N, C-alpha and C positions, 0 to 999 in steps of 0.2 A: 162536402165530405173532405176530411183530411187527406193529404197526399202521402202520409207516412206509410200506409199499407201498400199502395202501388210501388213506392220506392223500395221497400223491403222485399216485395215480391220480385221486382226486376233484379235486384241485387242477388237474391237467391237463385233466380233463373240463370243469371250470368255465371254464378258459381257452379251451378249444375252443368252448364255448357262446358266450362273448363274441365270439370271432372269427367264428363262423358266423352269429350274429345280425346283426352289423354287415355282413357280406357279403350276406346275404339282403336286408336293408333297403336296400342300395345297388344292387340289381340294376337298378332302373328309372332311378335318378338318383343321382349321387354325393352323399354326405352332407356333405362339406366339413367345416367346423369343428364342426358338430354331432356328426359321427361321432367326432372326437377327444374331445369333451366326454363323450359317452356311454361311450366306452371308458375314459376316466380315472375316471369315476364307478364303473363296474362293477369295474375293477381295484382301486380303492381299497376298495370294499366287500369284495372277495375277500380283500384283505390284512387288513382288520379282522376278518373272519370267521375267517380262519386264526389270527390272534393269539388271539382269544377261545376257539376250539376247542382249539388246541394247548396253551394254558395252563389249560384247564378253568375259565375265568373268565367265560365268556359267560352261563352260567346257574348257578343253585344246583344242586349235584350231586344233591340230594334233591328236586328239583322234581317236583310231582305231574303225572300225565298230563293232567288237566283244565287245569292252569295252563300246561303246555307247549303244549297245543292252542290255548289262548288266545293264547300268544305267536306261534304259527304264523299264526293268523288275523289278528293285529295286523300281522304282517310283510306279509302279503298285502295288507291294507288300505293300509299305507304305500306299497307299490309302486304300487297303484292310484292313490293320491293323486298320486304323482309323475308317473305317466303322464298323468293328467288335468289336473293343475295347471300343469306346465311346458309352456308353449305350444308351443315348437319340437318337443318329443317328441310331444305330442298330435297336432300337425299331421302329423308324420311317420307316425304310426300310421294316421291317417285317409287318408293319401296312398297307402300301399302297398296293393297289391291282394290279393284273396283267395288267389291262388296263392302269393304271398309269405308271407302269414299261415300258410297250411298248411305251407309248406316249413320255416318256423321250428320246427315240431315234429319235423322229421326227425332232429335231433341226439339225440333221446331214445333212439334205438336203441343208442348207445354207452353211455349211462348204464345202460340195461337189461342190456347185456352185462356191465358192471362189477358189477352187483348179482348176476348169475348166478355170476360168478367169486368174489365175496365169500361167497356161499352155499356154494360148493364148498370154500372154504378155511376155513370156520368163522368168518369175520369178520362174517357175518350169520346169524341163524337160518335153517336150510335152507328151511323152508316159505315163510317171508316172502320171502327173497331170490329163490327160484325164481319164485314167483307175481309179485312186483314186477318182476323182470327180464323175464319174458315179456310182461306187460302194457305195460311201457314200450317194449319193442321193437315190440310191436303198435301202440301209439299213434303212435310215430315212423313206422312203415311206412304206416299209414293216412293220416297227414299227407302223406307223399310221394306216395301214390296220388292224394289229392285235389288236390295241387298239379299233378300231371301232367294230371289231368282238366281242370283250368282251362286249362292251357297248350294242350291240343289241342281244347278246346271240347266235351268229351263228358261231359255230366251232372255237371259240377263241383259245383253246389250240393248235390245229394243226397249225394255222397261227402263234401263238407265237413261237412254236418250230422252224418253218422255219425262222422267223424273227431273232430269237436269234442265230441260227446256222450260218445264212448268215452274220449277224453283227459281230459275233465273228471271223469268218474266215477273214472278211474284215479287222478288226483291226489287227489281228495277221500277215496277209500277208503284210499289209502296214508298220507295225512297223519293221518287219524283213527285208523287201526289202529296206526301208529307211536307216536302220543302215548298212546293209551288202552290198548294191549295190549303193545307191544314195548319201551316206554321202560324198564321195570324191568330188562330183560335187557341192553340195549345202552348205556343212559345217555344224557344229553343232549348229550354231546360226541363222539359216534361220528362216523366219517368220512361216514356217511350224511347228516349235517347240512349238508355242503357242497352237496348237491343240494337239500335241503329249503329252505335259506335263500338260494339264489341263482337257479338256473334254474327251480325249480318255480313260484314266484310269477309269473315272467315267462310261462311256458307257460300258466298259468291265465288270465292277462290276455290273452294272444294268442288263446286260445280265445274269451274273452268279446268281444273286439273283432271277431273273425270272425263270431260269432253275431249281433252287432249289425248288421254289414254284410249278412248274409243276411236278417235281418228287414227291413231297409230296402229291400233289393232286392225282397223278396216284396211289401212294401207298395206300392212304386212300380209293380210289375207288375200289381197288382190295381186300381190307380187307374183310374177311367173316363176315356177319352180325350175331351177337350172337343171339341164339334162346331165 
């Protein structure tokens, strides 16, 4: 089967991720010029990613699993540095509430559905595609449930903890198994990499920002009240 359809599907999902992320981040207050800047940066990276993947020039074709895992880890670190160092972006993430951070995971259900489709058509190994699809759908669903819990004020922190831990484990297992087990079968320029190198690092950092907020809230709740 031609790989054109999976490529276009993943590009469309990445574009959906960009639009959805900006929409959720602007729910409480308009982003203004910052929103255009973030959109331009993400679209530019998607264009570079597509160029590198489509020409098979982004990575050496025979890259080892350990080296590829190191590249994924470095990519996550670079995204974290950008989120932490670029002051307007950092302030935006600190400003948005837990419900928004949880809702940002919701778009993962569409990526999970795409992985199930790719497993059914043979574009992904069946076992990996099915498991990854189901866990991504579950992570997105749990994020939406946690966001709803915060919106109605019913046990939001507990649901957020579960959604964050489940989502983090999902990302870490998928990234490590893809690099260490699946890479020889699909290669480093598979359409799956559109998810690995654009939305996945953002999802991971959204989880970490949410967990940091939960820890701060727990710490402040246990502080003794001054007499």
